[in-house]
C-alpha positions as CSV (number, residue, x, y, z in Angstrom):
1,X,-0.9,50.8,-52.5
2,X,-2.0,52.5,-48.9
3,X,-0.4,55.3,-46.7
4,X,1.7,56.6,-49.4
5,X,3.2,60.4,-49.4
6,X,3.3,62.7,-52.9
7,X,6.6,64.0,-53.9
8,X,7.0,67.5,-52.3
9,X,9.8,68.5,-54.6
10,X,9.9,67.9,-58.4
11,X,12.2,65.0,-59.7
12,X,12.7,63.6,-62.9
13,X,10.6,61.4,-64.9
14,X,10.6,57.5,-63.6
15,X,11.5,56.7,-67.0
16,X,14.5,58.6,-66.4
17,X,15.4,57.1,-63.1
18,X,14.5,53.8,-64.2
19,X,16.3,53.8,-67.5
20,X,19.6,55.6,-65.2
21,X,18.9,52.6,-63.0
22,X,18.8,49.3,-65.2
23,X,22.3,51.0,-66.8
24,X,23.9,50.7,-63.7
25,X,22.4,47.2,-62.2
26,X,24.5,45.0,-64.1
27,X,22.5,42.0,-61.3
28,X,19.3,42.2,-63.5
29,X,21.8,42.6,-66.9
30,X,24.0,39.6,-65.6
31,X,20.8,37.3,-65.4
32,X,18.3,38.1,-68.0
33,X,16.3,40.2,-66.1
34,X,13.9,43.1,-67.4
35,X,12.0,45.5,-65.4
36,X,9.4,47.8,-66.6
37,X,7.5,49.9,-63.9
38,X,4.3,50.5,-64.4
39,X,3.6,53.5,-62.1
40,X,5.6,54.2,-58.5
41,X,5.3,51.9,-55.8
42,X,4.8,49.1,-58.5
43,X,7.8,47.0,-60.6
44,X,8.0,44.2,-62.6
45,X,10.6,41.4,-63.2
46,X,10.7,39.3,-66.1
47,X,13.4,36.8,-67.4
48,X,13.5,32.9,-68.4
49,X,15.4,30.0,-66.9
50,X,18.7,29.0,-68.6
51,X,21.0,26.3,-67.8
52,X,23.1,29.0,-65.8
53,X,19.9,29.2,-63.2
54,X,20.0,25.4,-62.5
55,X,21.0,23.5,-59.1
56,X,20.4,20.5,-60.6
57,X,19.4,18.5,-64.4
58,X,16.6,21.7,-65.0
59,X,15.5,22.3,-61.7
60,X,15.8,26.6,-60.9
61,X,17.7,27.0,-58.3
62,X,16.0,28.3,-55.7
63,X,19.0,31.6,-54.6
64,X,17.7,32.2,-58.6
65,X,14.8,32.9,-57.2
66,X,15.3,34.7,-54.4
67,X,17.4,37.4,-56.4
68,X,14.8,37.6,-58.7
69,X,12.0,38.2,-55.5
70,X,13.9,40.9,-53.8
71,X,14.6,42.9,-56.9
72,X,11.4,42.7,-57.5
73,X,10.3,43.8,-54.3
74,X,13.3,46.5,-54.4
75,X,12.1,47.5,-58.0
76,X,8.5,48.8,-56.2
77,X,10.7,50.5,-53.1
78,X,12.4,52.0,-55.3
79,X,10.1,53.1,-57.8
80,X,7.7,54.8,-55.3
81,X,11.2,55.9,-53.4
82,X,12.6,58.1,-56.6
83,X,9.9,59.9,-56.7
84,X,10.9,61.7,-53.3
85,X,14.0,61.6,-54.0
86,X,15.0,58.5,-52.0
87,X,16.5,55.1,-52.3
88,X,15.8,52.1,-50.3
89,X,18.2,49.7,-49.0
90,X,16.5,46.2,-48.1
91,X,16.5,45.6,-44.4
92,X,14.8,41.8,-45.3
93,X,12.1,39.8,-47.0
94,X,11.0,36.1,-46.5
95,X,9.2,34.1,-49.7
96,X,7.7,30.7,-50.2
97,X,8.6,28.2,-52.5
98,X,5.6,27.2,-53.8
99,X,6.5,25.2,-57.1
100,X,9.4,23.9,-58.7
101,X,10.4,26.3,-61.9
102,X,12.5,24.8,-64.6
103,X,14.7,24.9,-67.8
104,X,13.1,27.5,-70.1
105,X,10.4,28.9,-67.8
106,X,9.3,31.7,-68.1
107,X,8.8,34.5,-64.8
108,X,7.5,37.5,-64.0
109,X,7.8,38.7,-60.2
110,X,5.0,41.7,-59.2
111,X,6.3,44.0,-57.0
112,X,3.6,46.1,-55.5
113,X,4.3,48.2,-52.2
114,X,1.9,47.8,-49.2
115,X,3.1,50.5,-47.0
116,X,5.5,53.3,-46.8
117,X,6.3,55.4,-43.2
118,X,9.3,58.6,-42.2
119,X,11.9,55.3,-42.6
120,X,10.4,51.8,-43.5
121,X,8.1,50.6,-46.6
122,X,7.4,47.7,-47.3
123,X,6.5,45.6,-50.3
124,X,4.4,42.4,-51.6
125,X,5.7,40.2,-55.2
126,X,4.8,36.9,-56.4
127,X,6.4,35.8,-58.7
128,X,4.6,34.0,-61.9
129,X,5.3,31.7,-64.4
130,X,4.1,32.0,-68.0
131,X,3.2,30.1,-70.2
132,X,1.3,30.3,-73.8
133,X,1.6,34.4,-72.4
134,X,-1.0,34.3,-69.0
135,X,-0.1,33.8,-66.2
136,X,0.0,30.3,-65.5
137,X,0.8,29.6,-61.6
138,X,2.6,31.8,-58.9
139,X,5.8,30.2,-58.0
140,X,6.8,32.1,-54.9
141,X,5.7,34.7,-53.2
142,X,7.3,37.0,-50.8
143,X,7.3,39.7,-48.9
144,X,10.1,43.0,-48.0
145,X,11.2,45.7,-45.9
146,X,13.2,48.4,-47.2
147,X,14.7,51.7,-45.8
148,X,14.4,54.7,-47.3
149,X,16.8,57.2,-47.2
150,X,18.1,60.5,-49.1
151,X,19.5,59.7,-53.1
152,X,22.2,62.5,-51.9
153,X,23.9,59.7,-50.4
154,X,24.9,58.2,-53.4
155,X,26.7,58.9,-56.8
156,X,23.1,57.8,-58.5
157,X,22.6,61.2,-57.9
158,X,24.2,62.5,-59.8
159,X,23.1,60.5,-63.2
160,X,19.4,61.5,-62.5
161,X,20.1,65.4,-62.1
162,X,21.5,64.7,-65.9
């Protein structure tokens, strides 16, 4: 992570903020995505491909991977923005699909903040297939840009300050 800004005021604990985010993130739960945040500016989502994620026999729909990519990119940016009592929204992201993903594949998406400025945060992500408990192969890579804005603009801020 480079060009990051340090928090300028007291903030709730990152773990509490992530827990509150997980509680309201219906999309992640509906798709079986589990979020962990090792540190501000880093995020990992893990999910297992189920039948509802398939677009043809045994092959995952690309939109599922795009959703996972956007979530991991955004969560890495959000975890850093939280430290300044800010939120983020996706401005754009791009991704490259590298390998097919199949039914019951376990995926881990690792997002990292690469740059943060006054208005924008840029994150990168790699989605790996996991086999035998180890990262097997990168199935997709992506890059995203996120707008940062004050948490006071959203009701979610009330959850953080309780």
